[in-house]
C-alpha positions in Angstrom: 115.7 103.5 122.5 112.1 105.0 121.7 109.0 103.3 123.1 105.7 103.5 121.1 102.6 103.0 123.2 99.2 102.5 121.5 96.4 104.1 123.3 92.9 104.4 122.8 91.3 105.1 125.9 90.4 101.8 127.0 91.1 100.0 130.3 93.7 97.7 128.6 95.4 100.6 127.0 95.7 102.3 130.4 97.3 99.0 131.7 99.8 98.9 128.9 101.0 102.4 129.7 101.1 101.5 133.6 103.1 98.4 132.8 105.4 100.0 130.6 106.2 102.8 133.2 106.7 100.2 136.0 108.8 97.8 134.0 110.8 99.7 131.2 113.6 102.1 132.1 112.7 105.9 131.4 113.3 106.2 127.6 111.7 108.7 125.0 108.2 107.4 124.8 105.5 108.4 122.0 101.9 107.7 122.9 99.8 107.3 119.7 96.1 107.2 119.2 94.9 106.1 115.6 91.5 107.6 114.4 89.7 106.9 111.2 88.8 109.5 108.7 85.3 109.4 107.2 86.8 108.6 103.7 88.4 105.4 105.3 84.9 104.6 107.0 83.2 105.0 103.6 85.8 102.6 101.9 85.4 100.0 104.7 81.8 100.1 105.5 80.0 101.5 102.3 76.5 100.1 103.6 76.8 102.4 106.5 77.4 105.3 104.3 73.8 106.8 105.2 74.6 106.6 108.9 77.7 108.4 109.0 77.5 112.1 109.7 80.1 114.0 107.8 80.0 116.7 110.8 81.7 114.1 112.9 85.0 114.3 111.2 86.4 117.2 113.1 85.0 115.6 116.4 86.5 112.3 115.8 89.9 114.0 115.2 89.5 116.1 118.3 88.5 112.9 120.2 91.7 111.1 119.0 93.9 114.0 120.0 92.3 114.1 123.5 92.8 110.4 123.9 96.4 110.7 122.9 97.0 113.6 125.3 95.2 111.6 128.3 97.6 108.7 127.5 100.5 111.0 127.6 99.4 112.4 130.9 98.9 108.9 132.4 102.4 107.9 131.0 104.0 111.0 133.0 101.8 110.2 136.1 103.0 106.6 136.0 106.7 107.7 135.8 107.7 107.9 132.4 109.5 111.4 131.8 110.2 112.0 128.1 106.7 111.7 126.7 105.1 113.0 123.4 101.7 112.1 122.0 100.4 111.9 118.4 97.0 111.4 117.0 97.4 109.8 113.5 94.8 109.3 111.0 94.5 105.7 109.9 94.6 105.5 106.0 94.3 101.7 105.6 94.0 99.9 108.9 94.7 100.8 112.6 97.4 98.1 113.0 99.2 99.2 109.9 99.2 102.7 111.1 100.8 101.6 114.5 103.5 99.7 112.7 104.2 102.5 110.1 104.6 105.0 112.8 107.0 102.6 114.6 109.0 102.3 111.6 108.9 106.1 111.1 110.3 106.9 114.6 112.4 103.6 114.5 110.8 102.4 117.8 112.8 100.0 119.7 109.4 98.7 121.1 105.8 98.8 120.5 103.6 98.5 123.5 99.7 97.9 123.2 97.0 96.5 125.3 95.3 93.0 124.1 92.0 94.5 123.6 90.9 98.1 122.8 87.6 99.8 122.2 86.8 98.0 118.9 84.5 95.4 120.6 82.6 93.4 118.1 84.8 94.9 115.1 87.8 93.4 116.9 86.1 89.9 117.0 85.1 90.3 113.2 88.2 91.8 111.6 90.9 90.4 114.1 92.6 92.0 116.8 94.7 95.1 116.4 97.5 93.8 118.9 97.7 90.6 117.1 98.2 92.1 113.7 100.8 94.5 115.2 102.6 91.6 116.6 102.6 89.5 113.4 103.5 92.4 111.1 105.9 94.7 113.1 109.4 93.7 112.5 110.4 95.0 116.1 109.8 93.9 119.5 106.2 94.2 120.5 105.0 93.8 124.0 101.3 93.0 124.3 100.0 93.6 128.2 97.0 91.4 128.8 94.1 92.7 130.8 94.3 93.5 134.3 93.3 90.7 136.6 89.9 91.3 138.4 89.7 89.8 142.0 86.7 87.4 142.3 
């Protein structure tokens, strides 16, 4: 069984990794961070073309690699033992990339937090976790945000 955990650096993504480590048997785990190349951003947001700096492409990829590595380190620190990570370019949509990678590695389970760093885009375009849940043809675990004490 291989577990695929989506990680974007958000508190909810951290909670998903910690939950998986606490409640799932130690299995091979792949932590994935999906990033948007400039060409995808140009297609999705043509009006924003003038505000996108082409010099940020390498920076975005580097940040995705750093997030994926951070997620893998968190998974190891939380008790998972066989952990690898990948930063994958989004060619269509983040949720579809997660589903495609799950299919590619034949993941037995996809784990994701309920909200990521998308903020307003998530509200306007729909949540990544919701789309993964409805389009993945494999078990999907969506970990809700951690409860805050009042």
